[in-house]
C-alpha positions in Angstrom: -4.9 18.0 -5.2 -1.9 16.0 -5.6 -1.3 17.1 -1.7 -4.5 15.4 -1.0 -5.0 12.2 1.3 -7.7 10.0 0.2 -9.3 6.9 2.4 -11.5 4.7 0.2 -13.4 1.9 2.1 -14.3 -1.1 -0.4 -11.2 -0.5 -2.7 -10.9 -3.7 -3.3 -13.2 -4.4 -6.1 -16.2 -2.2 -8.3 -16.1 1.4 -7.6 -13.4 1.3 -5.2 -11.0 0.1 -6.9 -11.7 2.5 -10.5 -12.2 5.5 -8.0 -8.7 4.4 -6.4 -7.2 4.4 -10.1 -8.6 7.9 -11.1 -7.4 9.6 -8.4 -3.8 8.2 -8.6 -3.7 9.2 -12.2 -4.2 13.0 -10.3 -1.9 12.3 -7.9 -3.8 12.2 -4.9 -2.2 10.1 -1.7 -4.1 7.0 -1.5 -5.0 4.8 1.7 -7.1 1.3 0.4 -9.0 -0.2 2.8 -10.9 -3.6 2.2 -11.0 -7.1 3.7 -9.2 -8.9 0.9 -5.6 -8.6 1.4 -4.4 -9.9 -1.8 -6.8 -7.4 -4.0 -5.1 -4.3 -1.9 -1.6 -5.4 -2.5 -2.5 -6.2 -6.1 -4.2 -2.9 -6.6 -1.6 -1.2 -4.5 1.3 -2.7 -7.4 -1.0 -1.5 -9.9 -1.4 2.4 -8.7 2.2 2.5 -7.9 3.2 1.8 -11.6 0.7 4.5 -12.3 3.2 6.8 -10.4 1.4 7.9 -6.8 1.8 7.2 -3.6 -0.3 4.7 -2.2 -1.0 2.4 0.9 -3.6 0.1 2.4 -5.0 -1.6 5.4 -7.0 -4.5 6.0 -10.1 -3.0 7.3 -13.6 -4.1 8.0 -15.8 -1.5 8.0 -18.6 -3.2 10.6 -15.6 -2.7 13.3 -15.5 0.7 14.7 -12.0 0.1 16.0 -10.9 -1.5 12.7 -12.1 2.0 11.4 -10.1 4.0 13.8 -7.4 2.0 13.1 -7.1 3.0 9.7 -7.7 6.8 10.1 -4.7 6.5 12.6 -2.4 4.5 10.2 -3.5 7.1 7.3 -2.3 10.0 9.8 0.7 8.2 10.8 1.7 7.5 7.6 0.3 10.9 5.7 0.0 13.3 8.4 -3.7 14.5 7.4 -7.1 13.1 6.3 -8.6 15.4 3.3 -11.1 13.2 1.8 -13.3 9.9 3.0 -14.9 7.8 0.4 -16.9 5.7 2.8 -17.8 3.0 -0.2 -17.7 -0.4 1.1 -21.9 -1.9 0.8 -23.1 -5.1 0.6 -26.6 -6.2 -1.8 -27.7 -9.1 -1.0 -31.5 -8.2 -2.3 -34.4 -10.6 -1.0 -37.9 -10.5 -1.0 -39.3 -10.0 2.6 -41.3 -12.9 2.9 -38.0 -15.0 2.9 -36.9 -13.5 6.1 -33.3 -13.8 5.7 -32.8 -11.8 8.9 -29.3 -12.4 9.0 -28.7 -10.8 5.6 -30.6 -7.8 6.6 -28.2 -7.5 9.6 -25.6 -7.4 7.3 -26.9 -4.9 5.3 -27.5 -2.4 8.8 -23.8 -3.4 10.0 -22.0 -2.6 6.1 -24.3 0.1 4.7 -25.2 2.6 8.1 -22.4 1.0 10.9 -19.6 1.2 8.5 -20.6 4.6 7.1 -21.0 6.0 10.8 -18.0 4.6 11.9 -16.2 6.3 9.1 -17.7 9.6 9.9 -16.4 9.3 13.5 -13.4 8.0 12.6 -12.2 11.2 10.3 -14.5 14.0 12.4 -12.6 15.1 14.8 -9.1 14.9 12.8 -11.1 17.2 9.7 -12.8 19.9 12.9 -9.5 20.8 13.9 -8.0 21.2 11.2 -11.8 23.1 9.6 -11.2 21.2 6.1 -12.1 18.1 4.8 -14.5 16.3 2.7 -16.6 12.8 3.6 -18.2 11.4 0.3 -20.4 8.6 1.2 -22.1 6.4 -1.8 -26.1 5.9 -1.6 -27.5 4.3 -4.4 -30.5 4.8 -6.3 -32.2 2.4 -4.4 -32.3 5.2 -1.6 -34.3 7.2 -3.5 -37.0 4.7 -5.0 -37.9 0.7 -4.0 -37.9 -2.2 -5.9 -39.3 -5.5 -4.9 -37.0 -7.4 -3.4 -35.1 -4.1 -2.2 -36.8 -2.9 0.7 -34.0 -3.2 3.4 -30.9 -2.5 1.0 -33.7 0.5 0.1 -34.1 1.5 3.9 -29.9 1.5 4.4 -29.1 3.5 1.3 -31.7 5.9 2.4 -30.2 5.5 5.4 -27.0 7.0 4.0 -28.3 10.0 2.7 -30.2 11.2 5.6 -26.8 10.7 7.8 -24.9 12.7 5.2 -27.3 15.6 4.7 -28.0 15.6 8.3 -24.1 16.2 8.9 -23.9 18.8 6.1 -26.8 20.2 8.2 -24.8 20.6 11.4 -21.8 21.9 10.2 -21.2 25.4 11.2 -20.8 28.5 8.6 -17.1 28.6 9.1 -16.4 24.9 8.8 -14.6 24.3 5.8 -16.3 20.4 6.1 -18.0 19.5 2.3 -20.2 16.1 2.6 -21.2 14.5 -0.9 -23.8 11.9 -1.7 -23.0 9.6 -4.8 -26.0 7.5 -5.8 -25.4 5.0 -8.3 -28.1 3.5 -10.7 -27.2 0.0 -12.0 -23.1 -0.5 -12.2 -21.4 -3.4 -12.8 -19.8 -4.6 -9.8 -19.7 -7.6 -7.7 -22.5 -6.3 -5.0 -24.9 -9.1 -7.0 -22.6 -12.0 -6.0 -24.2 -11.7 -2.5 -27.5 -12.5 -3.4 -28.9 -15.9 -2.2 -32.4 -15.4 -3.3 -32.9 -17.4 -6.3 -36.1 -15.4 -7.2 -34.2 -12.2 -7.3 -31.7 -13.9 -9.6 -34.2 -14.9 -11.8 -35.9 -11.7 -11.8 -32.4 -10.2 -12.9 -32.1 -12.5 -15.5 -34.9 -11.2 -16.8 -34.0 -8.0 -17.6 -33.1 -7.3 -20.9 -31.6 -4.0 -22.5 -30.0 -2.5 -19.9 -26.3 -1.7 -20.2 -24.6 -1.7 -17.0 -22.1 1.3 -15.7 -18.7 0.8 -15.0 -16.8 1.4 -11.7 -15.1 4.2 -14.0 -18.5 5.6 -14.9 -18.8 6.9 -11.0 -15.3 7.3 -10.4 -15.5 10.2 -12.9 -18.8 11.2 -10.8 -16.7 11.1 -7.4 -13.5 13.0 -9.0 -16.1 16.0 -10.6 -17.3 16.4 -6.6 -13.7 16.5 -5.1 -12.5 18.7 -7.9 -14.4 21.8 -7.1 -13.0 24.7 -5.1 -14.0 24.5 -1.1 -16.2 27.1 -1.8 -18.4 25.0 -3.6 -20.1 21.7 -2.3 -21.6 19.4 -4.7 -24.4 17.8 -1.9 -25.6 14.7 -4.1 -25.0 13.1 -7.6 -27.3 10.8 -9.1 -25.7 8.9 -12.2 -27.6 6.3 -13.5 -27.4 4.2 -17.4 -29.2 6.3 -20.0 -31.4 2.9 -20.5 -32.6 2.3 -16.7 -36.0 3.5 -16.4 
């Protein structure tokens, strides 16, 4: 494991940050990607204190050129890419009748195009090496729809379809694995992007739900990575026990 090189998008907070630290403890070499450089610098310092090799590159996943530059920087730094974790995502939930088209566009750009641009950036490299692992973060919302999640659920369902479609296109002799991670309710910054006050009111009225931490999802990701290369964990759903 300590020779594996991992790219993590959306690494500046939440699941991405927790996963970076969990992999650092295991000795993985990390390339962190996000838009907020101050957060990346701080996380890099914390990971270096754990004794792991780590670099970062400020990246906007909605930019194809940024994602290609991220992959190139990783290869230039470490010589290879073993694992891509497409974690960056946004969740500005809203009721359809609010017609928040700009937020719909943002979810499509980050949650779908960002994943596709990540796959595009690493696929040829993994194909040439005949090994690799692409892990895409979907959501329980990609399995079911709740009021206000129609567009978000559509984007996260798309992540599942893209990942499973990629898996089915692999030749039997290709040693490239794919994994979908579908978290339930996690305490992250995702809800900070919600501008629909009716959704925020709905959330404030929910009682008895104990949110998961990013560490809970990081353990699921690590489980998928640590399997023998002959074993592919195709999808993991992780919910709080109290989530219906």
